[in-house]
C-alpha positions as CSV (number, residue, x, y, z in Angstrom):
1,M,-0.7,-25.7,213.1
2,N,-1.3,-25.6,209.4
3,G,-4.7,-27.3,209.3
4,P,-7.9,-25.6,208.1
5,I,-9.6,-22.9,210.2
6,V,-13.0,-23.9,211.3
7,V,-15.4,-20.9,210.9
8,L,-18.6,-21.3,212.9
9,G,-21.4,-19.1,211.5
10,A,-19.6,-18.9,208.1
11,G,-22.9,-18.0,206.4
12,G,-23.6,-14.9,208.5
13,F,-22.5,-11.3,208.1
14,L,-19.2,-11.6,210.0
15,G,-18.6,-15.2,209.0
16,R,-18.6,-14.4,205.3
17,H,-16.0,-11.7,205.9
18,V,-13.9,-14.1,207.9
19,T,-14.0,-16.8,205.2
20,A,-13.2,-14.2,202.5
21,A,-10.2,-13.0,204.5
22,L,-8.9,-16.6,204.9
23,R,-9.4,-17.3,201.2
24,E,-7.6,-14.1,200.2
25,R,-4.7,-15.5,202.1
26,A,-5.0,-18.9,200.4
27,R,-5.6,-20.5,203.8
28,P,-7.8,-23.6,204.0
29,V,-11.2,-23.1,205.5
30,R,-13.7,-25.6,207.0
31,C,-17.3,-24.3,207.2
32,P,-19.7,-26.6,209.0
33,G,-23.5,-26.3,208.8
34,R,-25.9,-23.7,210.2
35,A,-25.5,-22.7,213.8
36,D,-28.8,-24.3,214.7
37,D,-27.4,-27.6,213.4
38,L,-24.2,-27.2,215.4
39,L,-26.3,-27.1,218.6
40,L,-27.3,-30.7,217.9
41,L,-23.7,-32.0,217.7
42,T,-22.5,-34.5,220.3
43,P,-19.0,-34.2,221.8
44,A,-17.9,-36.9,219.4
45,D,-19.2,-34.9,216.5
46,W,-17.3,-31.9,217.7
47,D,-14.1,-33.9,217.8
48,D,-14.7,-35.1,214.2
49,L,-15.2,-31.5,213.2
50,L,-12.2,-30.0,214.9
51,R,-9.7,-32.9,214.4
52,G,-6.7,-31.7,212.3
53,C,-7.8,-28.1,212.2
54,G,-5.5,-25.2,212.9
55,G,-8.0,-23.2,215.0
56,V,-11.6,-22.1,215.4
57,I,-13.2,-18.7,214.8
58,N,-16.7,-18.4,216.2
59,A,-18.8,-15.9,214.2
60,A,-22.1,-17.5,215.0
61,G,-24.8,-16.0,217.2
62,R,-28.1,-14.1,217.4
63,T,-28.6,-10.5,218.2
64,A,-32.4,-10.7,218.9
65,G,-35.1,-13.2,219.9
66,P,-36.4,-14.9,223.0
67,E,-34.0,-15.4,225.9
68,E,-33.8,-19.1,225.3
69,T,-32.8,-18.5,221.6
70,L,-30.1,-16.1,222.6
71,E,-28.8,-18.4,225.3
72,A,-28.6,-21.3,222.8
73,A,-26.9,-19.4,220.0
74,N,-24.6,-17.2,222.0
75,V,-23.7,-19.3,225.1
76,Q,-24.4,-22.9,224.6
77,L,-22.8,-23.1,221.1
78,L,-19.7,-21.4,222.4
79,N,-19.5,-23.7,225.4
80,A,-19.6,-26.7,223.1
81,A,-16.9,-25.2,220.8
82,L,-14.7,-24.4,223.8
83,D,-15.1,-28.0,225.1
84,G,-14.1,-29.4,221.7
85,A,-11.2,-27.0,221.3
86,A,-9.9,-28.0,224.8
87,R,-10.1,-31.7,224.0
88,L,-8.4,-31.3,220.6
89,H,-5.9,-28.6,221.9
90,V,-6.7,-26.0,219.2
91,P,-7.0,-22.3,219.8
92,L,-10.3,-20.4,219.5
93,V,-11.3,-16.8,218.9
94,T,-14.9,-15.7,219.3
95,F,-16.7,-12.5,218.5
96,A,-18.0,-11.0,221.7
97,S,-19.9,-7.6,221.9
98,A,-19.4,-4.1,223.2
99,A,-23.1,-4.4,224.3
100,E,-21.6,-6.3,227.3
101,Y,-20.4,-2.9,228.7
102,G,-23.9,-1.4,228.9
103,R,-24.1,2.4,229.5
104,T,-20.8,4.2,229.7
105,P,-20.2,7.9,230.6
106,E,-19.9,10.5,227.8
107,G,-16.3,10.6,226.7
108,H,-15.2,7.3,228.3
109,A,-13.4,4.7,226.2
110,S,-14.6,1.3,227.5
111,Q,-11.7,-0.8,228.7
112,E,-11.7,-4.6,229.0
113,T,-11.3,-4.3,232.8
114,D,-14.4,-2.1,233.2
115,E,-17.2,-3.8,235.1
116,P,-19.7,-5.0,232.4
117,R,-23.3,-4.1,233.0
118,P,-25.2,-5.1,229.9
119,L,-28.7,-3.7,229.6
120,S,-30.2,-5.9,226.9
121,A,-30.9,-9.6,226.9
122,Y,-28.5,-9.9,223.9
123,G,-25.7,-8.1,225.8
124,Q,-26.3,-10.3,228.9
125,S,-26.1,-13.5,226.8
126,K,-22.9,-12.3,225.2
127,L,-21.4,-11.5,228.6
128,R,-22.2,-15.0,229.9
129,A,-20.4,-16.4,226.8
130,T,-17.4,-14.2,227.4
131,Q,-17.3,-15.3,231.1
132,A,-17.4,-18.9,230.1
133,L,-14.4,-18.4,227.8
134,Q,-12.6,-16.5,230.6
135,R,-13.1,-19.4,232.9
136,A,-11.9,-21.9,230.4
137,V,-8.7,-19.9,229.8
138,Q,-8.1,-19.3,233.5
139,Q,-8.4,-23.0,234.2
140,G,-5.8,-23.7,231.5
141,R,-8.2,-25.7,229.4
142,V,-7.9,-23.8,226.2
143,R,-6.1,-20.9,224.5
144,A,-8.8,-18.5,223.5
145,A,-9.8,-14.8,223.2
146,A,-13.1,-13.0,223.1
147,L,-13.1,-10.0,220.7
148,R,-15.5,-7.3,222.1
149,L,-16.6,-5.9,218.8
150,T,-18.3,-2.5,218.4
151,N,-20.6,-1.8,215.4
152,P,-19.4,-3.6,212.2
153,L,-20.2,-2.0,208.9
154,G,-19.8,-3.2,205.3
155,E,-21.1,-5.5,202.6
156,G,-23.9,-7.8,203.7
157,V,-24.9,-6.0,206.9
158,G,-28.5,-7.0,207.7
159,E,-31.6,-5.0,207.5
160,H,-32.3,-5.6,211.2
161,T,-29.4,-3.2,211.9
162,L,-29.7,0.6,211.6
163,P,-27.1,0.8,208.8
164,G,-28.8,-1.9,206.8
165,R,-32.3,-0.5,207.2
166,A,-31.2,3.1,206.6
167,A,-29.4,2.0,203.3
168,R,-32.5,0.3,202.1
169,E,-34.9,3.1,203.0
170,L,-32.6,5.9,201.6
171,R,-32.1,4.0,198.4
172,Q,-35.8,3.5,197.9
173,A,-36.4,7.2,198.8
174,A,-33.9,8.3,196.2
175,Q,-35.6,6.1,193.6
176,L,-39.1,7.3,194.4
177,R,-37.9,10.9,194.9
178,L,-39.5,11.2,198.3
179,D,-39.5,14.6,200.1
180,S,-38.5,13.1,203.4
181,V,-37.4,10.0,205.3
182,R,-38.2,9.6,209.0
183,F,-35.8,8.1,211.6
184,G,-35.7,8.2,215.3
185,P,-33.3,10.6,217.1
186,L,-29.8,10.3,215.6
187,G,-27.8,12.0,218.3
188,A,-26.3,8.8,219.8
189,R,-22.6,8.3,219.2
190,R,-21.3,4.9,218.2
191,D,-17.9,3.2,217.5
192,F,-18.1,1.8,213.9
193,I,-15.6,-0.6,212.4
194,D,-15.3,-2.1,209.0
195,A,-16.3,-5.7,209.0
196,R,-13.2,-6.6,206.9
197,D,-11.1,-5.2,209.7
198,A,-13.1,-7.2,212.3
199,A,-12.3,-10.3,210.3
200,R,-8.6,-9.3,210.0
201,A,-8.5,-8.9,213.7
202,A,-9.9,-12.3,214.3
203,L,-7.3,-13.9,212.0
204,H,-4.5,-11.9,213.5
205,L,-5.3,-12.9,217.1
206,L,-5.9,-16.5,216.2
207,D,-2.4,-16.5,214.6
208,R,-1.0,-15.1,217.8
209,L,-2.7,-17.9,219.8
210,Q,-1.4,-20.5,217.3
211,A,2.1,-19.3,217.7
212,S,2.4,-20.2,221.4
213,A,1.7,-23.3,223.4
214,T,0.5,-21.1,226.3
215,Q,-2.0,-18.2,226.5
216,E,0.1,-15.2,225.5
217,L,-2.9,-12.9,224.9
218,P,-5.5,-11.3,227.2
219,D,-8.7,-13.3,227.2
220,V,-10.8,-10.3,226.2
221,I,-9.8,-7.7,223.6
222,N,-11.7,-4.7,222.3
223,V,-12.1,-4.4,218.5
224,G,-13.3,-1.1,217.1
225,S,-12.2,2.2,215.6
226,G,-11.6,4.0,218.9
227,E,-13.8,6.8,217.7
228,A,-17.3,7.8,218.8
229,R,-19.1,9.0,215.8
230,P,-22.7,10.5,215.7
231,V,-25.2,8.1,214.2
232,R,-26.4,11.2,212.3
233,D,-23.1,11.1,210.3
234,L,-23.9,7.6,209.2
235,I,-27.3,8.6,207.9
236,T,-26.3,11.8,206.1
237,E,-23.3,10.1,204.4
238,L,-25.4,7.2,203.3
239,A,-27.9,9.6,201.9
240,A,-25.2,11.4,200.0
241,R,-23.8,8.2,198.6
242,L,-27.2,6.9,197.5
243,G,-28.2,10.2,195.9
244,Y,-31.0,11.1,198.3
245,G,-31.4,14.9,198.6
246,G,-34.7,15.1,200.6
247,A,-35.2,15.9,204.3
248,I,-34.0,13.5,207.0
249,L,-36.4,13.8,209.9
250,E,-35.7,12.6,213.4
251,D,-39.3,12.5,214.6
252,A,-40.0,8.7,214.5
253,P,-39.9,6.7,217.8
254,G,-36.3,6.1,218.8
255,S,-34.8,2.7,219.6
256,P,-34.4,1.8,223.3
257,R,-30.7,1.1,222.7
258,S,-30.0,4.7,221.6
259,S,-31.6,6.2,224.7
260,D,-30.1,3.5,227.0
261,V,-26.6,3.7,225.6
262,P,-26.1,7.2,224.1
263,Y,-22.3,6.9,223.9
264,Q,-19.9,4.1,222.9
265,R,-16.2,4.1,222.2
266,A,-13.7,1.3,222.6
267,D,-10.3,1.6,224.2
268,L,-7.9,-0.2,221.8
269,T,-4.8,-0.3,223.9
270,R,-4.8,-4.1,224.2
271,L,-5.6,-4.6,220.5
272,H,-2.8,-2.2,219.4
273,A,-0.3,-3.9,221.7
274,T,-0.7,-7.1,219.6
275,G,0.5,-5.2,216.5
276,F,-3.0,-4.9,214.8
277,R,-4.2,-1.7,213.1
278,A,-7.4,-1.2,211.1
279,R,-7.0,-0.5,207.4
280,H,-10.4,0.7,206.4
281,S,-12.0,4.1,207.0
282,F,-15.6,5.0,207.8
283,G,-15.9,6.1,204.2
284,D,-14.6,2.7,203.0
285,S,-17.2,0.9,205.0
286,L,-20.1,3.0,203.7
287,R,-18.8,2.6,200.1
288,R,-18.8,-1.1,200.5
289,L,-22.2,-1.0,202.1
290,T,-23.8,1.1,199.4
291,D,-22.1,-0.7,196.5
292,R,-23.3,-4.1,197.6
293,P,-26.7,-5.5,198.5
294,V,-28.1,-5.4,202.0
295,L,-29.1,-8.8,203.4
296,T,-32.8,-9.2,204.2
């Protein structure tokens, strides 16, 4: 199918990387309005939006807020998109989250077959969305895949994330020549992936779904680096790149997520079996993050 790719959430962090990747490939893109507006669409509206398209990439969603907000943005919107994709017979890829796994043992690489046990309201809403997609695929209604994404890094990452907040604070500290900057404990280990590679993975898997009239892919696929890196590495490398030479203290209150999920690493067997490999290193991601503005 050669029609435009519909990108939901095109104005967000991941959505902008997806649209940039499509435009780099000179592929037509259709970017509807804000996610909040999409929630108001009727089935007929969805049919108008998706008619003639080559596929859908859902990069919309919320990471924080009241439970009803998370439910609407992460579950209801995907359900409406799945229904539309099923009626119009177009494939769909959505960004799911490694937060669906919850706490994993030290050293364990999370596999898609692991029993998900999300701890946060965000992770629980993303799991409900993934399960809705799995049901639609298993019922033969739609060709679709949920990409369980780890921690994306790069240009435009928001200040509500640790990387975005740390970049802003360390840049300010360098400019003001502060003696120290305070963070919470930085011993947690996280799987970071460049947002450009996350976007590439979404396009790659959508192409695989487009190429077959049947579901040839697993319905859930991890997307990450496959490496558990100390969060401390993120902070110290950001400081070096931003020219901050003062003390980095770890005596501020820690985030609940760091204590609840101290270790994260994705098993990439399924992703690699599709022929996909990441191109960008951790250093590439930090270079892009520090060279470009952080979104407020």
